[in-house]
N, C-alpha and C positions, 0 to 999 in steps of 0.2 A: 099688455100695455107696459112700456118701459118706464123705469123710474127716473128720478132726477140724476143727471149725469155727474159722475165724479171721475176725474182722470187720476190714475196712479202713474206718476212719471218716474221712470227708472233710468239709471246710467248704465255703465259697463256691466255686463253680466258676470257673475262669479262662476267658477267651475271647480269640480265637476257638477255640483248642484248649486242653485241660486236660492238661498233661504229667503231673501227679500222678495223675489218673484213669487215663491210659494206662499209667503205671508199674504201678498196682495191677492193671490188667487183664492185663498180661503176666506179672506176678508170680503172679497167681492161676492162670493156665494152667500155669506151671512148677511150682507147689506141688502140683498134683494127684498126680503120681507120687511125691511125698514123703509122701502120706497126709494132706494138709491141703486143706480146701475154703475158699477165701477168698471172702467175701461183701462186696461194696462197699455201704456205707451212707453217707448224707450228711446232715449237720445243716443244715437250710435256714433258718438264722438271719436272712438278709436278708428273707425272706418272712414268717416267723413272729414275728420279734423275738426277743430273747434270752430273755425270760421264757417265751414259748411254746415255743421250741426246747429250753430246759432241761427243761420239763415233759415234752415228747415224748421227750427222751433218757432221762429216768428210767424212763419206761414201756417203752421199747425195751430198755434195759439189763437189766431184770429177766429177759429171755429170753437174756441173754448170760452169765449166771453161769457161771464156770468156763472161759469161752472167752477166748482172746487177742483183745484189741481193739487194733489197731495204728492209733493216731491220727496222721494225716499232718499235719505242721506246716510251714506257710509263714505268715509274718506276715499276708499279705493274704488268706489263706483264712479267717482268724478275726477280721479287722478290716478295714473298708473302707479305712482310711488307714494301716494298719500299726501299730496300737496294740492288740495282742491280749491285753488285760488279763483277759478272761474265760476264756482258755484253761486255766489251771491248775484253775479250778473245774470245768470239764468233766471233767478227769481224776479229780478227787475224787468226782464223781457216779458215774463208772463204777466206781471202786474200792468205793464204798459199796454198790453193787449186786452185788459179788462177781466182777467181771471182772478178768482179768489185763491190766494196762494197759502197752502199749508205745508209745513216741512215736518216729516216724520223722522225723528232722530233715532236711528238704529244704533249708531255710534253716539254715545252720550258723553264720552270723555276723549281727550286726545290720546294718541298712542304713547306708550311708555318707551323707555330706552335711555341709556346713559351717554351714547356717542354724541358728537357734535351734530351730526345729521339728524339724530333723534330729537335733540333739543330744538333744532330749527323746525323740524316737521311739527313738533308739538305746538310751537308758537304760531305757525301757519294755520294749523287746524283750529286752535282757539280763536284766532282772528276771524277765520271763516265762519265758525259756528255763531259767534257773537254778531257778526254782520248779517248772517242769514236770519237770526232771531229778530233783529231790528227790521229787516226788510219784509218778512212774511206777515200775513194777516193772522196766522195762528200756527202754533207748533204742538206736535204730539211727541212726548218723551216716553220712552219705554221703561224707564225707572222713575221712582218718585222724585219730584223736582228738588226736594230738600236734600237728596243724596248727590246732586250734581254740583261739582265744585265751582263752576264758572258762572252759574246763574245767580244774579244778585237782585236786580230791581224790575225784572220783567215777568214776574210770575203770573200776572193776570193774562198774559198772552198764551201761556202754556197750558197743556192738559196732559195728565199722566194716564196712559192706557197700556197695560202690560201686553206682551205678545202672547199668542196662543201656540200650541203645538202645531207644526205643519203636518198634521196627520188627520185622517178621517176617523176620529175617535168614535168607535161604534160599540156594538154589544160584545165584541170580542174581549173588551177590557173587563167585562163582568163574568166571563166564563173561564177564568183561570183555573179554578179548582177541578174542573171537569176534564182537564187535559193530562194525560199520562206523562209524568216526569221521572219515572223510575226511582222515586224516593230521594232524589238529590235536590238540594236547594240550588237555585240558579241566580247568579249575579250577572247583571247586564251592564255593559259599557256602551254608550251611544255616542260615538265620535271621539277621535283623538286628534289633537292639534298637531300640525306638522312641525318639522324642524326641531330646534333645541327644546322648546316647550313640550313637544310631543314626547321627547325622550324622558323628560322629568315625569310626565304623566304615566308612561309605561313603567318606570321605576316604582311609582306609587302604587299602581295597580298590582304589579307582581308581588311587592312586599306585603301588601294588605291581604291579597287572596291566599298567598302561601301561609301567612300567619293564621288566617281564618280556617284554612283547611286542617291545620294541625290541631285546632281546638273545636271545630264544629263538624268535622268529618269531611268526606269527599264532596266537592262542590262542582257545579257546572258553571263555567265562565263563558258568556256570550258577548262577543265584541262585534259591533256593527256600525255602519255609517262611515263618515269620512276617515280616511287614512287607516282604517281597520286592517285592510289587507297588506298595506306596507309594513304594518307592525307584526304581522303574523309570524314571520320566521323567528324574530327575536322572542316573541311570546312562547312559541312552541319549544324553543331551546331552553328558556328559563323555567318552564313548567315541566320539563322532562323528568320522569320518575317521581312525580308528586301525587299522582292519582287524580289530578284535576282534569275534568273533561272540558276541553277547549273547543269552542265553535267560533270561527271567524267568518262572518257573513258579508262584510263589506257593504256596499251601497245596495239598498233594497227598495222595491216599490213601497209606497206609503202604507198600503194595506198589510204588507208583510212585516213592516216595522211594528205596526200595532199588534199583529199576531205574536211576534217574537217577544216584545216587551210584556205582553199580557200573560205569557206563560212563565215570566221571570218572577223572582221573589223580591228583588231589590235592584234599584238603579244606583250605580256608583258613578258620581259626577266629579271629575277632577280637572275639568277644563276651566280653572280659575274659580273665583267666588260665585256662588249662586246668586241670581238676581232675576227680576221680572223681565229681562230681555234675553234670557238664555233659553231659547226654544228647545234645545236638546235636553235640558233638565226638565223643562215643563212637559216634554213628551212623557217622561216617567210619571209625572203628576196626572197627566191626562189619562194614562193607562192604569191609574189607581195603585201606584207603587210607592213604597217608602223610598226616599231619595237621600243618599248619604253624600254630603257636600260640606264645603267650608264656607264660612261667612266672611264678608268683606265690606268695603265702603258702599257698595251698591245694594247690599242685602237689607231688605225691609219689607213691610207689608205691601201686598198680601201674600208674597211668596212664603213668609214665615208662618202663615196659617196652614200651609200644606204639611204633609207628613215628612218633615225633615229630621234627619239624625245628623247633627253637625259634628265635625271633627276639627281639630286645630292643626294646620300644617306645621306650626312651630314646635309641636310636641311630638317627639319621635315615637313612632309606632301607634299614634292615636287613631289613624285611619283604620288600621287593622283591629284595634280594640273596639271601635264603634261598629265595624262590620260584624264582628263576632257577636256583639250584644244583639244586633238586629236579627241575625240568623238564628241564634240559639233561643231567643225569647219570642215564642210564637204569638203570645198575646200583645206584646209590644209591637211586633211587626204588623199584626192585624190592625192595631190602633193607628199606626202611621199610615197604613194603606187607606183606612177609612178617612183620615184627615185629608189625604191627597184627593180622594174622590170628591169630598165635599168642596174643597178649594177649587177643583176643576169646574164644578157646576156653578159656583158663586162668582169666580173671577176670571178663569182662563178659557172658558168655552168660547167658541167663535160667535155664537149669538149674543153673549154678554158683551164681548169686545165690540161687535158691530153696533149694538145699542148705544154704547158710549160714544162711538164715532158719530152716529146719527144725531145724538143729543148735542154734541159740541158743534157740529156743522150747522144744525138748525138754530141753536141759540145765538151763535155769532152772526148769522145772517139777520136774525131779528134785532140784535143789539145794534148792529152797525148799518142796518138798512140796505144790505146788499141786494142787488137786483138779480133775480133768478134767471137762469138760461132757459127755463121752461116757459 
């Protein structure tokens, strides 16, 4: 017997992997025991054009009357260059056809930048998000709402639900000590940003790992995920003659990501500040690892209950110092790993996340007297 229908509506897919689609797939699996059937649909506006996509959406939405439609928002999913002006009209179309509209904000702040085009893009994104929040029946934010700069008076419409790791977290995460690692401690990096930001991340990784090798002995560095292979040549050149054992694995099947992280000793996260929307950092938590990261405007509970060792990007050499402490102090490292394991069970597992979705969808239907599609 199928459960109550929920539509996850996506825009343009990301490449080479689409984290939002993976998020919806894992969420859908976890919602089944809660009595919901999540169906993933996509508006193919790049192929059909916005006029054709709008017509197709109206036709589809007639069959979604009374169902929750959870529209997944990132600026680039609804605009090639991050100007998602048509997004609020999409929500109006769904509501006109009788759907219950929720927006899941994966992007919770507008993009940064100092150029004129960046400032214009930021204004458009803020306008779009505010308009979408007013138009929808409910909103899910992936960071605590008090951490979001542009939300003022509509907190009652919003619900905070952290993301989970887009991984099949299994017993592999419990079996780390039984795997031969030839006596070396392993530092994992899961994903590197492209472009100028990626170069800064590579610089941070190289400086910290070289520093730690001098003080904690030979290390193994495992780099996997997005842009790992494009960074390989530079990493090999900069680690030459250091004794560091470098493994660059690139994109892997989810099961292999779990296996790789589970035999590591620490996750090094330098892709911006850690927060409850950073699935690549939460992957380390899900696999029971200490996570070395920096704090920022989005950092708050429950991510702070995981096994975090925080460094300050403003303090030169601090990342290396923190890495050395985690690697050299076995008891500290084990304590952080235990904190990550507990936080995963309490906050970041997909069953816990799905239960929060189910609760908010049921409670809003009851409060507002929504008519079910069942």
